[in-house]
PDB file of the backbone (N, CA, C, O) and the ligand in Angstrom, with CONECT records:
HET     ZN  A 101       1
ATOM      1  N   UNK A   1      14.779  -4.962  -9.655  1.00  0.00           N
ATOM      2  CA  UNK A   1      15.936  -4.912  -8.688  1.00  0.00           C
ATOM      3  C   UNK A   1      15.574  -5.744  -7.499  1.00  0.00           C
ATOM      4  O   UNK A   1      14.485  -5.541  -6.963  1.00  0.00           O
ATOM      5  N   UNK A   2      16.355  -6.628  -7.052  1.00  0.00           N
ATOM      6  CA  UNK A   2      15.987  -7.276  -5.912  1.00  0.00           C
ATOM      7  C   UNK A   2      16.301  -6.461  -4.596  1.00  0.00           C
ATOM      8  O   UNK A   2      17.263  -5.698  -4.500  1.00  0.00           O
ATOM      9  N   UNK A   3      15.428  -6.693  -3.639  1.00  0.00           N
ATOM     10  CA  UNK A   3      15.543  -6.045  -2.507  1.00  0.00           C
ATOM     11  C   UNK A   3      15.180  -4.540  -2.191  1.00  0.00           C
ATOM     12  O   UNK A   3      15.276  -4.029  -1.075  1.00  0.00           O
ATOM     13  N   UNK A   4      14.730  -3.878  -3.391  1.00  0.00           N
ATOM     14  CA  UNK A   4      14.399  -2.642  -3.310  1.00  0.00           C
ATOM     15  C   UNK A   4      12.933  -2.382  -3.457  1.00  0.00           C
ATOM     16  O   UNK A   4      12.392  -2.759  -4.496  1.00  0.00           O
ATOM     17  N   UNK A   5      12.124  -1.688  -2.391  1.00  0.00           N
ATOM     18  CA  UNK A   5      10.791  -1.728  -2.391  1.00  0.00           C
ATOM     19  C   UNK A   5      10.418  -0.970  -3.784  1.00  0.00           C
ATOM     20  O   UNK A   5      11.089  -0.067  -4.284  1.00  0.00           O
ATOM     21  N   UNK A   6       9.362  -1.452  -4.245  1.00  0.00           N
ATOM     22  CA  UNK A   6       8.930  -1.013  -5.473  1.00  0.00           C
ATOM     23  C   UNK A   6       7.649  -0.299  -5.626  1.00  0.00           C
ATOM     24  O   UNK A   6       7.388   0.506  -6.520  1.00  0.00           O
ATOM     25  N   UNK A   7       6.752  -0.732  -4.509  1.00  0.00           N
ATOM     26  CA  UNK A   7       5.364  -0.275  -4.348  1.00  0.00           C
ATOM     27  C   UNK A   7       5.275   0.575  -2.897  1.00  0.00           C
ATOM     28  O   UNK A   7       5.960   0.243  -1.930  1.00  0.00           O
ATOM     29  N   UNK A   8       4.496   1.527  -2.871  1.00  0.00           N
ATOM     30  CA  UNK A   8       4.444   2.268  -1.567  1.00  0.00           C
ATOM     31  C   UNK A   8       2.796   2.455  -1.449  1.00  0.00           C
ATOM     32  O   UNK A   8       2.007   2.720  -2.355  1.00  0.00           O
ATOM     33  N   UNK A   9       2.547   2.243  -0.113  1.00  0.00           N
ATOM     34  CA  UNK A   9       1.133   2.406   0.292  1.00  0.00           C
ATOM     35  C   UNK A   9       1.197   3.662   1.305  1.00  0.00           C
ATOM     36  O   UNK A   9       2.028   3.718   2.211  1.00  0.00           O
ATOM     37  N   UNK A  10       0.302   4.594   1.074  1.00  0.00           N
ATOM     38  CA  UNK A  10       0.092   5.647   2.025  1.00  0.00           C
ATOM     39  C   UNK A  10      -1.363   5.859   2.291  1.00  0.00           C
ATOM     40  O   UNK A  10      -2.155   6.157   1.397  1.00  0.00           O
ATOM     41  N   UNK A  11      -1.700   5.696   3.565  1.00  0.00           N
ATOM     42  CA  UNK A  11      -3.171   5.770   3.909  1.00  0.00           C
ATOM     43  C   UNK A  11      -3.715   7.013   3.372  1.00  0.00           C
ATOM     44  O   UNK A  11      -3.022   8.030   3.371  1.00  0.00           O
ATOM     45  N   UNK A  12      -4.897   7.007   2.919  1.00  0.00           N
ATOM     46  CA  UNK A  12      -5.618   8.248   2.438  1.00  0.00           C
ATOM     47  C   UNK A  12      -6.251   8.907   3.254  1.00  0.00           C
ATOM     48  O   UNK A  12      -6.648  10.035   2.961  1.00  0.00           O
ATOM     49  N   UNK A  13      -6.509   8.292   4.582  1.00  0.00           N
ATOM     50  CA  UNK A  13      -7.219   8.956   5.625  1.00  0.00           C
ATOM     51  C   UNK A  13      -6.575  10.077   6.359  1.00  0.00           C
ATOM     52  O   UNK A  13      -5.502   9.803   6.897  1.00  0.00           O
ATOM     53  N   UNK A  14      -7.051  11.352   6.487  1.00  0.00           N
ATOM     54  CA  UNK A  14      -6.537  12.499   6.983  1.00  0.00           C
ATOM     55  C   UNK A  14      -6.103  12.419   8.429  1.00  0.00           C
ATOM     56  O   UNK A  14      -5.355  13.296   8.860  1.00  0.00           O
ATOM     57  N   UNK A  15      -6.506  11.452   9.200  1.00  0.00           N
ATOM     58  CA  UNK A  15      -6.289  11.296  10.433  1.00  0.00           C
ATOM     59  C   UNK A  15      -5.067   9.936  10.649  1.00  0.00           C
ATOM     60  O   UNK A  15      -4.674   9.530  11.742  1.00  0.00           O
ATOM     61  N   UNK A  16      -4.727   9.522   9.579  1.00  0.00           N
ATOM     62  CA  UNK A  16      -3.800   8.532   9.765  1.00  0.00           C
ATOM     63  C   UNK A  16      -2.615   8.658   8.720  1.00  0.00           C
ATOM     64  O   UNK A  16      -2.855   8.937   7.545  1.00  0.00           O
ATOM     65  N   UNK A  17      -1.506   8.474   9.121  1.00  0.00           N
ATOM     66  CA  UNK A  17      -0.364   8.555   8.240  1.00  0.00           C
ATOM     67  C   UNK A  17       0.555   7.501   8.025  1.00  0.00           C
ATOM     68  O   UNK A  17       1.765   7.595   7.817  1.00  0.00           O
ATOM     69  N   UNK A  18      -0.209   6.399   8.104  1.00  0.00           N
ATOM     70  CA  UNK A  18       0.394   5.233   7.835  1.00  0.00           C
ATOM     71  C   UNK A  18       1.163   4.940   6.510  1.00  0.00           C
ATOM     72  O   UNK A  18       0.717   5.383   5.451  1.00  0.00           O
ATOM     73  N   UNK A  19       2.153   4.304   6.541  1.00  0.00           N
ATOM     74  CA  UNK A  19       2.991   4.186   5.159  1.00  0.00           C
ATOM     75  C   UNK A  19       3.566   2.741   5.176  1.00  0.00           C
ATOM     76  O   UNK A  19       4.001   2.269   6.226  1.00  0.00           O
ATOM     77  N   UNK A  20       3.567   2.077   4.073  1.00  0.00           N
ATOM     78  CA  UNK A  20       4.308   0.818   3.913  1.00  0.00           C
ATOM     79  C   UNK A  20       4.895   0.772   2.506  1.00  0.00           C
ATOM     80  O   UNK A  20       4.438   1.432   1.573  1.00  0.00           O
ATOM     81  N   UNK A  21       6.019  -0.118   2.411  1.00  0.00           N
ATOM     82  CA  UNK A  21       6.518  -0.436   1.137  1.00  0.00           C
ATOM     83  C   UNK A  21       6.701  -1.840   1.014  1.00  0.00           C
ATOM     84  O   UNK A  21       6.913  -2.569   1.982  1.00  0.00           O
ATOM     85  N   UNK A  22       6.611  -2.280  -0.319  1.00  0.00           N
ATOM     86  CA  UNK A  22       6.717  -3.763  -0.495  1.00  0.00           C
ATOM     87  C   UNK A  22       7.250  -4.151  -1.900  1.00  0.00           C
ATOM     88  O   UNK A  22       7.107  -3.321  -2.798  1.00  0.00           O
ATOM     89  N   UNK A  23       7.801  -5.233  -2.150  1.00  0.00           N
ATOM     90  CA  UNK A  23       8.417  -5.636  -3.399  1.00  0.00           C
ATOM     91  C   UNK A  23       7.591  -5.820  -4.506  1.00  0.00           C
ATOM     92  O   UNK A  23       7.943  -5.628  -5.670  1.00  0.00           O
ATOM     93  N   UNK A  24       6.434  -6.211  -4.122  1.00  0.00           N
ATOM     94  CA  UNK A  24       5.489  -6.546  -5.217  1.00  0.00           C
ATOM     95  C   UNK A  24       3.849  -5.854  -4.937  1.00  0.00           C
ATOM     96  O   UNK A  24       3.483  -5.564  -3.799  1.00  0.00           O
ATOM     97  N   UNK A  25       3.174  -5.701  -5.874  1.00  0.00           N
ATOM     98  CA  UNK A  25       1.863  -5.075  -5.621  1.00  0.00           C
ATOM     99  C   UNK A  25       0.963  -5.842  -4.818  1.00  0.00           C
ATOM    100  O   UNK A  25       0.143  -5.364  -4.035  1.00  0.00           O
ATOM    101  N   UNK A  26       1.182  -7.220  -5.081  1.00  0.00           N
ATOM    102  CA  UNK A  26       0.396  -8.250  -4.179  1.00  0.00           C
ATOM    103  C   UNK A  26       0.640  -7.929  -2.741  1.00  0.00           C
ATOM    104  O   UNK A  26      -0.288  -7.853  -1.936  1.00  0.00           O
ATOM    105  N   UNK A  27       1.884  -7.742  -2.423  1.00  0.00           N
ATOM    106  CA  UNK A  27       2.387  -7.558  -1.128  1.00  0.00           C
ATOM    107  C   UNK A  27       1.959  -6.355  -0.492  1.00  0.00           C
ATOM    108  O   UNK A  27       1.669  -6.351   0.705  1.00  0.00           O
ATOM    109  N   UNK A  28       1.892  -5.252  -1.265  1.00  0.00           N
ATOM    110  CA  UNK A  28       1.633  -3.862  -0.650  1.00  0.00           C
ATOM    111  C   UNK A  28       0.213  -4.036  -0.608  1.00  0.00           C
ATOM    112  O   UNK A  28      -0.223  -3.606   0.460  1.00  0.00           O
ATOM    113  N   UNK A  29      -0.680  -4.500  -1.354  1.00  0.00           N
ATOM    114  CA  UNK A  29      -2.018  -4.713  -1.259  1.00  0.00           C
ATOM    115  C   UNK A  29      -2.436  -5.482   0.006  1.00  0.00           C
ATOM    116  O   UNK A  29      -3.357  -5.129   0.743  1.00  0.00           O
ATOM    117  N   UNK A  30      -1.727  -6.484   0.170  1.00  0.00           N
ATOM    118  CA  UNK A  30      -1.938  -7.301   1.453  1.00  0.00           C
ATOM    119  C   UNK A  30      -1.745  -6.396   2.704  1.00  0.00           C
ATOM    120  O   UNK A  30      -2.515  -6.467   3.662  1.00  0.00           O
ATOM    121  N   UNK A  31      -0.778  -5.615   2.663  1.00  0.00           N
ATOM    122  CA  UNK A  31      -0.506  -4.701   3.745  1.00  0.00           C
ATOM    123  C   UNK A  31      -1.504  -3.748   3.912  1.00  0.00           C
ATOM    124  O   UNK A  31      -1.944  -3.477   5.029  1.00  0.00           O
ATOM    125  N   UNK A  32      -1.893  -3.222   2.902  1.00  0.00           N
ATOM    126  CA  UNK A  32      -3.089  -2.406   2.896  1.00  0.00           C
ATOM    127  C   UNK A  32      -4.363  -2.921   3.427  1.00  0.00           C
ATOM    128  O   UNK A  32      -5.007  -2.302   4.274  1.00  0.00           O
ATOM    129  N   UNK A  33      -4.724  -4.043   2.935  1.00  0.00           N
ATOM    130  CA  UNK A  33      -5.908  -4.716   3.482  1.00  0.00           C
ATOM    131  C   UNK A  33      -5.797  -4.906   4.879  1.00  0.00           C
ATOM    132  O   UNK A  33      -6.764  -4.668   5.603  1.00  0.00           O
ATOM    133  N   UNK A  34      -4.529  -5.383   5.417  1.00  0.00           N
ATOM    134  CA  UNK A  34      -4.519  -5.613   6.985  1.00  0.00           C
ATOM    135  C   UNK A  34      -4.737  -4.174   7.770  1.00  0.00           C
ATOM    136  O   UNK A  34      -5.349  -3.963   8.817  1.00  0.00           O
ATOM    137  N   UNK A  35      -4.064  -3.305   6.953  1.00  0.00           N
ATOM    138  CA  UNK A  35      -4.210  -1.900   7.711  1.00  0.00           C
ATOM    139  C   UNK A  35      -5.559  -1.334   7.764  1.00  0.00           C
ATOM    140  O   UNK A  35      -5.916  -0.606   8.691  1.00  0.00           O
ATOM    141  N   UNK A  36      -6.289  -1.647   6.818  1.00  0.00           N
ATOM    142  CA  UNK A  36      -7.687  -1.210   6.613  1.00  0.00           C
ATOM    143  C   UNK A  36      -8.479  -1.948   7.620  1.00  0.00           C
ATOM    144  O   UNK A  36      -9.365  -1.353   8.233  1.00  0.00           O
ATOM    145  N   UNK A  37      -8.193  -3.388   7.872  1.00  0.00           N
ATOM    146  CA  UNK A  37      -9.079  -4.043   8.780  1.00  0.00           C
ATOM    147  C   UNK A  37      -8.815  -3.797  10.129  1.00  0.00           C
ATOM    148  O   UNK A  37      -9.745  -3.664  10.924  1.00  0.00           O
ATOM    149  N   UNK A  38      -7.427  -3.709  10.536  1.00  0.00           N
ATOM    150  CA  UNK A  38      -6.968  -3.581  11.782  1.00  0.00           C
ATOM    151  C   UNK A  38      -7.263  -2.069  12.360  1.00  0.00           C
ATOM    152  O   UNK A  38      -8.013  -1.835  13.308  1.00  0.00           O
ATOM    153  N   UNK A  39      -6.563  -1.135  11.646  1.00  0.00           N
ATOM    154  CA  UNK A  39      -6.559   0.302  11.854  1.00  0.00           C
ATOM    155  C   UNK A  39      -7.925   1.030  11.787  1.00  0.00           C
ATOM    156  O   UNK A  39      -8.251   1.908  12.585  1.00  0.00           O
ATOM    157  N   UNK A  40      -8.658   0.610  10.815  1.00  0.00           N
ATOM    158  CA  UNK A  40      -9.902   1.412  10.451  1.00  0.00           C
ATOM    159  C   UNK A  40     -11.073   0.613  10.642  1.00  0.00           C
ATOM    160  O   UNK A  40     -12.168   1.023  10.257  1.00  0.00           O
ATOM    161  N   UNK A  41     -10.919  -0.595  11.256  1.00  0.00           N
ATOM    162  CA  UNK A  41     -12.046  -1.442  11.631  1.00  0.00           C
ATOM    163  C   UNK A  41     -13.039  -1.823  10.581  1.00  0.00           C
ATOM    164  O   UNK A  41     -14.260  -1.824  10.738  1.00  0.00           O
ATOM    165  N   UNK A  42     -12.380  -2.153   9.478  1.00  0.00           N
ATOM    166  CA  UNK A  42     -13.298  -2.478   8.433  1.00  0.00           C
ATOM    167  C   UNK A  42     -13.038  -4.059   8.242  1.00  0.00           C
ATOM    168  O   UNK A  42     -12.227  -4.453   7.403  1.00  0.00           O
ATOM    169  N   UNK A  43     -13.696  -4.858   8.983  1.00  0.00           N
ATOM    170  CA  UNK A  43     -13.361  -6.428   8.825  1.00  0.00           C
ATOM    171  C   UNK A  43     -13.347  -6.961   7.507  1.00  0.00           C
ATOM    172  O   UNK A  43     -12.424  -7.705   7.175  1.00  0.00           O
ATOM    173  N   UNK A  44     -14.338  -6.645   6.652  1.00  0.00           N
ATOM    174  CA  UNK A  44     -14.371  -7.070   5.348  1.00  0.00           C
ATOM    175  C   UNK A  44     -14.535  -6.059   4.277  1.00  0.00           C
ATOM    176  O   UNK A  44     -15.630  -5.928   3.729  1.00  0.00           O
ATOM    177  N   UNK A  45     -13.609  -5.405   3.978  1.00  0.00           N
ATOM    178  CA  UNK A  45     -13.754  -4.343   2.931  1.00  0.00           C
ATOM    179  C   UNK A  45     -14.328  -4.936   1.675  1.00  0.00           C
ATOM    180  O   UNK A  45     -13.918  -6.044   1.330  1.00  0.00           O
ATOM    181  N   UNK A  46     -15.193  -4.342   0.987  1.00  0.00           N
ATOM    182  CA  UNK A  46     -15.772  -4.742  -0.243  1.00  0.00           C
ATOM    183  C   UNK A  46     -14.722  -4.489  -1.416  1.00  0.00           C
ATOM    184  O   UNK A  46     -13.743  -3.745  -1.348  1.00  0.00           O
ATOM    185  N   UNK A  47     -15.092  -5.195  -2.416  1.00  0.00           N
ATOM    186  CA  UNK A  47     -14.242  -4.969  -3.666  1.00  0.00           C
ATOM    187  C   UNK A  47     -14.042  -3.750  -4.243  1.00  0.00           C
ATOM    188  O   UNK A  47     -12.938  -3.394  -4.654  1.00  0.00           O
ATOM    189  N   UNK A  48     -15.276  -2.918  -4.317  1.00  0.00           N
ATOM    190  CA  UNK A  48     -15.035  -1.566  -4.741  1.00  0.00           C
ATOM    191  C   UNK A  48     -14.325  -0.657  -3.699  1.00  0.00           C
ATOM    192  O   UNK A  48     -13.682   0.313  -4.099  1.00  0.00           O
ATOM    193  N   UNK A  49     -14.420  -0.931  -2.419  1.00  0.00           N
ATOM    194  CA  UNK A  49     -13.743  -0.053  -1.607  1.00  0.00           C
ATOM    195  C   UNK A  49     -12.224  -0.435  -1.674  1.00  0.00           C
ATOM    196  O   UNK A  49     -11.359   0.440  -1.674  1.00  0.00           O
ATOM    197  N   UNK A  50     -11.924  -1.803  -1.732  1.00  0.00           N
ATOM    198  CA  UNK A  50     -10.500  -2.073  -2.080  1.00  0.00           C
ATOM    199  C   UNK A  50      -9.996  -1.574  -3.243  1.00  0.00           C
ATOM    200  O   UNK A  50      -8.804  -1.266  -3.243  1.00  0.00           O
ATOM    201  N   UNK A  51     -10.800  -1.389  -4.481  1.00  0.00           N
ATOM    202  CA  UNK A  51     -10.304  -0.867  -5.547  1.00  0.00           C
ATOM    203  C   UNK A  51      -9.943   0.524  -5.546  1.00  0.00           C
ATOM    204  O   UNK A  51      -8.983   1.003  -6.151  1.00  0.00           O
ATOM    205  N   UNK A  52     -10.851   1.206  -4.761  1.00  0.00           N
ATOM    206  CA  UNK A  52     -10.769   2.466  -4.616  1.00  0.00           C
ATOM    207  C   UNK A  52      -9.315   2.985  -3.920  1.00  0.00           C
ATOM    208  O   UNK A  52      -8.584   3.914  -4.265  1.00  0.00           O
ATOM    209  N   UNK A  53      -9.182   2.005  -2.784  1.00  0.00           N
ATOM    210  CA  UNK A  53      -7.947   2.272  -1.972  1.00  0.00           C
ATOM    211  C   UNK A  53      -6.724   1.856  -2.811  1.00  0.00           C
ATOM    212  O   UNK A  53      -5.674   2.496  -2.761  1.00  0.00           O
ATOM    213  N   UNK A  54      -6.876   0.837  -3.533  1.00  0.00           N
ATOM    214  CA  UNK A  54      -5.652   0.448  -4.245  1.00  0.00           C
ATOM    215  C   UNK A  54      -5.324   1.568  -5.223  1.00  0.00           C
ATOM    216  O   UNK A  54      -4.150   1.857  -5.452  1.00  0.00           O
ATOM    217  N   UNK A  55      -6.331   2.199  -5.798  1.00  0.00           N
ATOM    218  CA  UNK A  55      -6.203   3.310  -7.043  1.00  0.00           C
ATOM    219  C   UNK A  55      -5.712   4.527  -6.296  1.00  0.00           C
ATOM    220  O   UNK A  55      -5.011   5.317  -6.928  1.00  0.00           O
ATOM    221  N   UNK A  56      -5.989   4.778  -5.035  1.00  0.00           N
ATOM    222  CA  UNK A  56      -5.760   6.114  -4.420  1.00  0.00           C
ATOM    223  C   UNK A  56      -4.620   6.128  -3.306  1.00  0.00           C
ATOM    224  O   UNK A  56      -4.237   7.165  -2.763  1.00  0.00           O
ATOM    225  N   UNK A  57      -4.092   4.781  -3.012  1.00  0.00           N
ATOM    226  CA  UNK A  57      -2.939   5.019  -1.881  1.00  0.00           C
ATOM    227  C   UNK A  57      -1.842   4.153  -2.274  1.00  0.00           C
ATOM    228  O   UNK A  57      -0.792   4.146  -1.632  1.00  0.00           O
ATOM    229  N   UNK A  58      -2.054   3.317  -3.441  1.00  0.00           N
ATOM    230  CA  UNK A  58      -0.660   2.709  -3.734  1.00  0.00           C
ATOM    231  C   UNK A  58      -0.115   3.406  -5.054  1.00  0.00           C
ATOM    232  O   UNK A  58      -0.812   3.841  -5.971  1.00  0.00           O
ATOM    233  N   UNK A  59       1.243   3.425  -4.966  1.00  0.00           N
ATOM    234  CA  UNK A  59       1.911   3.869  -6.197  1.00  0.00           C
ATOM    235  C   UNK A  59       2.936   3.248  -6.355  1.00  0.00           C
ATOM    236  O   UNK A  59       3.368   2.535  -5.449  1.00  0.00           O
ATOM    237  N   UNK A  60       3.587   3.373  -7.579  1.00  0.00           N
ATOM    238  CA  UNK A  60       4.718   2.527  -7.880  1.00  0.00           C
ATOM    239  C   UNK A  60       5.906   3.411  -7.599  1.00  0.00           C
ATOM    240  O   UNK A  60       5.780   4.582  -7.958  1.00  0.00           O
ATOM    241  N   UNK A  61       7.041   3.060  -7.018  1.00  0.00           N
ATOM    242  CA  UNK A  61       8.132   4.015  -6.597  1.00  0.00           C
ATOM    243  C   UNK A  61       9.052   3.897  -7.855  1.00  0.00           C
ATOM    244  O   UNK A  61       9.296   2.835  -8.428  1.00  0.00           O
ATOM    245  N   UNK A  62       9.483   5.000  -8.174  1.00  0.00           N
ATOM    246  CA  UNK A  62      10.484   5.008  -9.375  1.00  0.00           C
ATOM    247  C   UNK A  62      11.832   4.338  -8.816  1.00  0.00           C
ATOM    248  O   UNK A  62      12.360   4.576  -7.730  1.00  0.00           O
ATOM    249  N   UNK A  63      12.167   3.648  -9.583  1.00  0.00           N
ATOM    250  CA  UNK A  63      13.486   2.729  -9.462  1.00  0.00           C
ATOM    251  C   UNK A  63      14.770   3.538  -9.210  1.00  0.00           C
ATOM    252  O   UNK A  63      14.994   4.491  -9.956  1.00  0.00           O
ATOM    253  N   UNK A  64      15.512   3.281  -8.359  1.00  0.00           N
ATOM    254  CA  UNK A  64      16.768   4.049  -8.170  1.00  0.00           C
ATOM    255  C   UNK A  64      17.964   3.147  -8.696  1.00  0.00           C
ATOM    256  O   UNK A  64      18.237   1.996  -8.356  1.00  0.00           O
ATOM    257  N   UNK A  65      18.579   3.933  -9.575  1.00  0.00           N
ATOM    258  CA  UNK A  65      19.669   3.170 -10.270  1.00  0.00           C
ATOM    259  C   UNK A  65      21.018   3.724  -9.832  1.00  0.00           C
ATOM    260  O   UNK A  65      21.182   4.876  -9.429  1.00  0.00           O
ATOM    261  N   UNK A  66      21.969   2.799  -9.948  1.00  0.00           N
ATOM    262  CA  UNK A  66      23.348   3.082  -9.688  1.00  0.00           C
ATOM    263  C   UNK A  66      23.565   3.417  -8.337  1.00  0.00           C
ATOM    264  O   UNK A  66      24.436   4.249  -8.082  1.00  0.00           O
ATOM    265  N   UNK A  67      22.833   2.837  -7.322  1.00  0.00           N
ATOM    266  CA  UNK A  67      23.140   3.214  -5.811  1.00  0.00           C
ATOM    267  C   UNK A  67      24.017   2.090  -5.295  1.00  0.00           C
ATOM    268  O   UNK A  67      23.577   1.206  -4.560  1.00  0.00           O
ATOM    269  N   UNK A  68      25.196   2.154  -5.684  1.00  0.00           N
ATOM    270  CA  UNK A  68      26.347   1.102  -5.286  1.00  0.00           C
ATOM    271  C   UNK A  68      27.422   1.850  -4.491  1.00  0.00           C
ATOM    272  O   UNK A  68      28.412   1.249  -4.074  1.00  0.00           O
TER     273      UNK A  68
HETATM  274 ZN    ZN A 101      -4.991   4.393   7.770  1.00  0.00          ZN2+
END
């Protein structure tokens, strides 16, 4: 469905309640990456860190039907 956010990122840090949504997984990962770099001061997160974060902070939102 066009225009409805499909992926959600919720920061896993207990002291941070950042949240973002995006239409594609790539987009939400980009937001997550920026968030980690800027808010958590990890200028170059390693691949395992990113994989962990992707697995633990991103989820696919259930599609809402018939919202017209
Ligand atoms: Zn955070």
